[in-house]
DOGUVEX-272204 format. One record per residue (C-alpha): residue in one letter; x, y, z. Coordinates in steps of 0.001 Angstrom, whole numbers, plus 500000, padded with zeros to 6 digits. Layout:
# DOGUVEX-272204
AXYZ...
***
This chain:
# DOGUVEX-272204
M503538508576489660E500349510801490136Y497255509808491956A493781511494491757F492414511951495277P490389510963496937L491319507419496128Q488551505060495417P488886501545497077I489224498782494549Q485996496960494529W486642493185493592S483183492456493959T481706493950490874Q480793492123487931E483428494213485757N486348493506488174T485199489930488286H485480489537484637E488861491306484722L489956488916487379R489051486000484984R490751487242482492T493886487575484570M493633484033485701Q493457482928482213K496689484667481211T498381483333484172R500833480361483961Y502012478280486792I505405476627487591T504974473254489241N507188471219491367E507765467416490680N504610466494492450G502483468941490135E501952471431492906R501848475129491809T505075476768493310D505410479990491261V503257482337488829I504152483610485647L502007486763484582P502376489127481597L504372491969482444E501248494346481890E499258492425484320Y502165492280487024E502437496208486588R498956496866487118L498731494861490218V501928496621491706D500119499950490739A497019498823492488L498887497712495562E500850501102495711D497499502951495497L496107500861498586Q499245501566500378D498999505424499601A495383504982500805E496791503381504065H499225506168504424I496558508965503939R494129507275506552A496910507187508904A497903510877508410R494224511755508995E493968509930512139T497150511539513406R495968514963512624A492648514238514536R494521513165517467I496734516358517266E493791518577516982R492173516729520091G495418517291522005E496172513642522253E499451513786520353E502585515968521076T503952518155518357V507559519145518083P509047521859515867F511245520351513009D514477521862514134Q514014520984517625A513141517194516586M516613517168514271R518418518415517284E517236515914519339I517447513020517042R521164514183516334A521846514353520092G520467510639520558K517601511681522599V515092510218520504P514401506242521288E515071503806518662D511431502285518407R509762505778517561
***
C-alpha cells in the first residue's frame, strides 16, 4: 500500500465528512441480544476496508511523528545511537534488556 506524504489528518468535523459518516451509519446494521441491546455491527465490506485504511493511515502518521521525535532527540544529543552491526552483536549476545 502506498501513501502520499505528508499525511493529512482526518477531519470528521467538516460537512462533507459528517455527511459521509451519516451515510455509513445508514448502511450499518446491528446484531442485538435478547434484551434488544446492540452487541455487534455489520458493515458493508467496502466501508469496513475504508475504515481499516483510515486507521492504518493514522497509525502510519503516529509512527512518522515518533520517528521525527526520536531524530530530534538524537540531533540534540539526548538519545544514544549504536551502529547496526554492534546492535545485532549485543542482541545475539543477550546484552539488550527485554523491555527495550
